[in-house]
C-alpha positions as CSV (number, residue, x, y, z in Angstrom):
1,M,-41.9,61.4,-6.9
2,N,-39.1,59.0,-7.8
3,V,-39.6,55.5,-9.1
4,T,-36.8,52.9,-9.3
5,S,-37.5,49.6,-11.1
6,L,-35.4,46.9,-9.4
7,I,-36.9,43.7,-10.8
8,R,-39.0,43.3,-14.0
9,A,-41.3,40.3,-14.7
10,G,-40.3,38.8,-18.1
11,E,-36.7,39.7,-17.6
12,Q,-35.2,38.5,-14.3
13,T,-38.3,36.6,-13.3
14,K,-41.5,35.1,-14.7
15,Y,-44.0,36.6,-12.3
16,L,-42.4,39.0,-9.9
17,S,-41.7,42.7,-10.2
18,L,-40.3,45.1,-7.6
19,D,-40.2,48.9,-7.6
20,L,-39.1,51.5,-5.1
21,R,-41.1,54.7,-4.9
22,E,-40.2,57.8,-2.9
23,A,-42.3,60.9,-2.4
24,E,-42.0,64.1,-0.4
25,A,-44.7,65.3,2.0
26,G,-47.8,66.2,0.0
27,E,-46.8,64.2,-3.1
28,S,-48.8,61.1,-4.1
29,I,-48.0,57.6,-5.2
30,E,-50.7,56.3,-7.5
31,L,-51.4,52.7,-8.5
32,A,-53.9,52.0,-11.3
33,P,-55.6,48.7,-11.7
34,G,-53.2,46.0,-13.1
35,T,-51.4,43.3,-11.3
36,E,-51.7,42.1,-7.7
37,R,-49.5,44.4,-5.6
38,L,-48.3,44.7,-2.1
39,V,-46.9,48.1,-1.0
40,V,-44.5,47.8,2.0
41,V,-43.9,51.1,3.8
42,L,-40.1,51.2,4.4
43,S,-40.1,54.6,6.0
44,G,-42.5,57.5,6.6
45,R,-46.2,57.6,6.5
46,V,-48.9,57.8,3.8
47,A,-52.6,58.7,3.8
48,V,-54.2,55.7,2.0
49,T,-57.2,55.9,-0.4
50,L,-58.3,52.6,-1.9
51,D,-60.8,52.6,-4.7
52,G,-61.8,56.1,-3.7
53,R,-62.3,55.1,0.0
54,D,-60.3,56.8,2.7
55,C,-58.6,54.1,4.7
56,G,-56.5,56.2,7.1
57,V,-52.8,56.4,7.5
58,A,-50.2,53.7,7.1
59,G,-46.5,53.6,8.1
60,G,-44.6,55.3,10.8
61,R,-41.2,53.6,11.1
62,A,-38.1,55.7,10.6
63,D,-36.4,53.0,8.6
64,V,-36.5,49.2,8.2
65,F,-34.3,48.6,11.3
66,D,-36.8,50.5,13.4
67,G,-39.3,47.7,13.7
68,A,-42.2,46.2,11.7
69,G,-43.9,48.3,9.0
70,D,-47.4,48.6,7.7
71,A,-48.3,47.3,4.2
72,I,-51.1,47.9,1.7
73,Y,-52.6,45.1,-0.4
74,V,-53.9,46.2,-3.8
75,P,-55.7,43.5,-5.8
76,P,-55.6,43.6,-9.7
77,T,-58.9,45.4,-10.1
78,S,-58.3,48.1,-7.5
79,S,-56.6,51.5,-7.5
80,A,-54.6,53.2,-4.7
81,V,-53.5,56.7,-4.0
82,L,-50.9,57.1,-1.3
83,V,-50.1,60.7,-0.2
84,A,-46.9,61.2,1.8
85,V,-47.6,62.7,5.2
86,D,-45.3,65.0,7.0
87,D,-43.6,62.9,9.7
88,E,-41.0,63.8,12.4
89,S,-39.4,60.4,12.1
90,A,-38.7,60.5,8.3
91,T,-38.5,63.0,5.5
92,G,-41.1,62.0,3.0
93,V,-42.0,58.4,2.4
94,K,-40.2,55.4,0.8
95,V,-42.2,52.3,-0.2
96,A,-41.5,49.0,-2.0
97,V,-44.1,47.9,-4.5
98,A,-44.1,44.1,-5.1
99,G,-46.3,42.9,-8.0
100,A,-47.3,39.7,-9.8
101,P,-50.2,38.7,-12.1
102,A,-53.1,37.1,-10.3
103,G,-53.1,33.3,-10.2
104,T,-55.9,30.8,-9.8
105,P,-57.0,31.7,-6.2
106,P,-59.2,34.7,-6.1
107,P,-57.4,37.9,-4.9
108,G,-58.3,39.4,-1.5
109,A,-59.9,42.7,-0.7
110,A,-57.9,46.0,-0.9
111,R,-56.7,46.7,2.6
112,I,-54.1,48.0,5.0
113,I,-52.1,45.3,6.7
114,P,-51.0,46.8,10.0
115,A,-47.6,45.9,11.4
116,A,-49.2,44.7,14.7
117,T,-51.1,42.0,12.8
118,Q,-48.1,40.5,11.1
119,P,-46.9,37.2,12.6
120,E,-43.3,37.5,13.9
121,T,-41.1,34.5,14.6
122,V,-37.5,34.2,15.9
123,V,-35.7,31.6,13.7
124,G,-32.3,30.1,14.3
125,D,-29.9,30.9,17.1
126,D,-26.6,32.6,17.8
127,S,-24.8,33.4,14.6
128,W,-27.8,32.4,12.5
129,G,-30.6,33.9,14.5
130,R,-33.1,36.3,12.8
131,T,-36.6,37.7,13.2
132,V,-39.0,36.7,10.4
133,R,-42.2,38.8,9.8
134,T,-44.8,37.4,7.5
135,I,-46.6,40.3,5.9
136,L,-48.8,38.4,3.4
137,G,-48.7,34.7,4.1
138,P,-50.2,31.7,2.3
139,A,-53.2,31.7,4.7
140,D,-54.0,35.4,4.0
141,A,-56.4,36.5,1.3
142,A,-54.4,37.0,-1.9
143,S,-54.0,35.3,-5.3
144,R,-50.3,34.8,-5.9
145,L,-48.0,37.0,-3.8
146,I,-46.3,35.8,-0.6
147,V,-44.3,38.5,1.2
148,G,-42.4,39.0,4.4
149,E,-39.3,40.6,5.8
150,T,-36.3,39.3,7.8
151,V,-34.0,41.3,10.1
152,H,-30.9,39.8,11.6
153,N,-30.8,39.6,15.4
154,G,-27.1,40.5,15.5
155,T,-24.3,41.7,13.3
156,G,-22.2,39.6,10.9
157,T,-24.8,36.8,11.1
158,W,-26.3,34.2,8.7
159,S,-29.8,34.0,7.3
160,S,-31.8,31.5,5.2
161,F,-29.8,28.8,7.1
162,P,-29.9,25.9,7.1
163,P,-30.0,26.4,3.3
164,H,-33.3,25.8,1.6
165,R,-34.7,25.8,-1.9
166,H,-38.2,26.0,-3.5
167,D,-37.8,25.6,-7.3
168,R,-39.0,22.1,-7.8
169,V,-42.4,20.5,-7.5
170,S,-42.9,17.7,-5.0
171,A,-44.8,16.8,-1.8
172,D,-42.0,18.5,0.1
173,E,-41.3,21.5,-2.1
174,A,-43.4,24.2,-3.9
175,Q,-42.0,25.8,-7.0
176,L,-41.6,29.5,-6.2
177,E,-39.4,32.2,-7.6
178,E,-38.2,34.7,-5.1
179,V,-36.9,38.3,-5.0
180,Y,-34.7,39.7,-2.2
181,Y,-34.4,43.4,-1.5
182,Y,-31.5,44.1,0.9
183,R,-30.8,46.9,3.4
184,V,-27.5,47.0,5.3
185,H,-26.5,48.9,8.4
186,P,-24.2,50.8,8.3
187,A,-25.2,51.5,4.7
188,N,-21.6,51.4,3.3
189,G,-21.4,47.7,4.3
190,F,-22.4,44.6,2.4
191,A,-23.7,41.1,2.7
192,V,-22.7,38.0,0.7
193,Q,-25.4,36.1,-1.1
194,V,-24.6,32.4,-1.6
195,R,-26.3,30.3,-4.3
196,Y,-25.7,26.7,-5.1
197,D,-27.6,23.9,-6.8
198,T,-26.9,20.3,-6.0
199,D,-28.8,19.2,-9.1
200,T,-26.4,21.1,-11.5
201,D,-23.3,21.6,-9.3
202,Q,-23.5,25.3,-10.0
203,E,-22.1,27.6,-7.3
204,D,-22.2,31.4,-7.1
205,L,-21.3,34.2,-4.6
206,R,-22.5,37.7,-5.0
207,I,-22.0,40.9,-3.0
208,A,-25.2,42.5,-1.8
209,H,-25.0,46.2,-1.1
210,D,-27.5,48.4,0.7
211,G,-30.4,48.9,-1.7
212,D,-29.6,46.0,-4.1
213,A,-32.2,43.4,-5.2
214,A,-31.7,39.9,-6.5
215,A,-34.0,37.4,-8.3
216,I,-33.6,33.8,-7.0
217,T,-35.1,31.3,-9.4
218,S,-33.3,28.1,-8.5
219,G,-31.1,26.4,-5.9
220,F,-30.2,27.0,-2.3
221,H,-29.6,30.6,-1.2
222,P,-28.2,31.4,2.3
223,L,-26.7,34.7,3.0
224,V,-24.4,36.4,5.5
225,A,-23.8,40.0,6.6
226,A,-20.2,41.3,6.9
227,P,-18.8,41.5,10.5
228,G,-20.2,44.4,12.4
229,H,-23.1,45.0,10.0
230,G,-26.8,44.5,10.4
231,L,-29.0,43.0,7.6
232,W,-32.6,43.4,6.7
233,Y,-34.2,42.1,3.6
234,L,-37.7,42.0,2.0
235,W,-38.6,38.6,0.5
236,I,-41.2,38.2,-2.2
237,L,-42.4,34.8,-3.5
238,A,-44.7,33.8,-6.4
239,G,-45.5,30.6,-8.3
240,E,-48.3,28.5,-9.7
241,E,-49.0,27.2,-6.2
242,R,-49.5,29.6,-3.4
243,A,-47.8,27.5,-0.6
244,M,-44.7,27.7,1.5
245,R,-43.1,24.3,1.2
246,V,-39.3,24.5,1.2
247,Y,-36.7,21.7,0.9
248,V,-33.8,22.0,3.4
249,D,-30.4,20.8,2.4
250,P,-30.1,17.4,4.2
251,R,-26.4,18.0,5.0
252,Y,-27.2,20.9,7.3
253,R,-30.5,19.9,8.9
254,W,-28.5,18.9,12.0
255,V,-27.8,22.6,12.7
256,S,-31.4,23.4,13.5
257,E,-32.1,20.0,15.1
258,Q,-29.2,20.5,17.4
259,A,-30.3,24.0,18.3
260,A,-33.8,22.8,19.1
261,F,-32.4,20.0,21.3
262,T,-30.0,22.2,23.3
263,K,-32.6,24.9,24.1
264,P,-33.7,24.8,27.8
């Protein structure tokens, strides 16, 4: 079983951590009690045991571009054992484990979150259209984590556009740090992560390769895939308040307003 630590709380972030874990058929991924965690099955299948209770099998997609995936919610006081199941669609299993310390709201119960129950919304249009799946939303039983995934509806297209931010506290904005985990298809391609802050005039461009992760703690953060390439990314949020209030850059709000107006 291989473990890759991508983001560590206390280093790149205050709350969030992100690990990748891979196991061959018959190998187990074990999570002891600790932080609040959400395990997102990226490929393959696992037999799930939560607090000694057999909960069945989760997963089944060949890769993240194959459709929505199951997830497993593990609250701080719970343990989980995930055994990789032999699957024709994938060799072994690969999961992303997002974690954060519990906040003020009580954690939810340990459970599988089936792909079929995750709300899915098409956001944007044309060169900035994407499908957003909310795996663990603000209305779901959890203490701090908010998690979802986004897949672009074309190649060479934009996401997180119009640009938004969520690093300040106001009636229109909740203060949330965020982690992105990127997958690119074909895998030798790349995306460009844009970051800018109108409060400080800071601007930054970074190449995002397949399998990279980034911590976003301030500012606006749109991104775009290279021409001919598909983009999927896992997004993980955490803060003192478990709410999804984002502030959209006023200069670009017309883009979504115009798209809504022109739709039949």
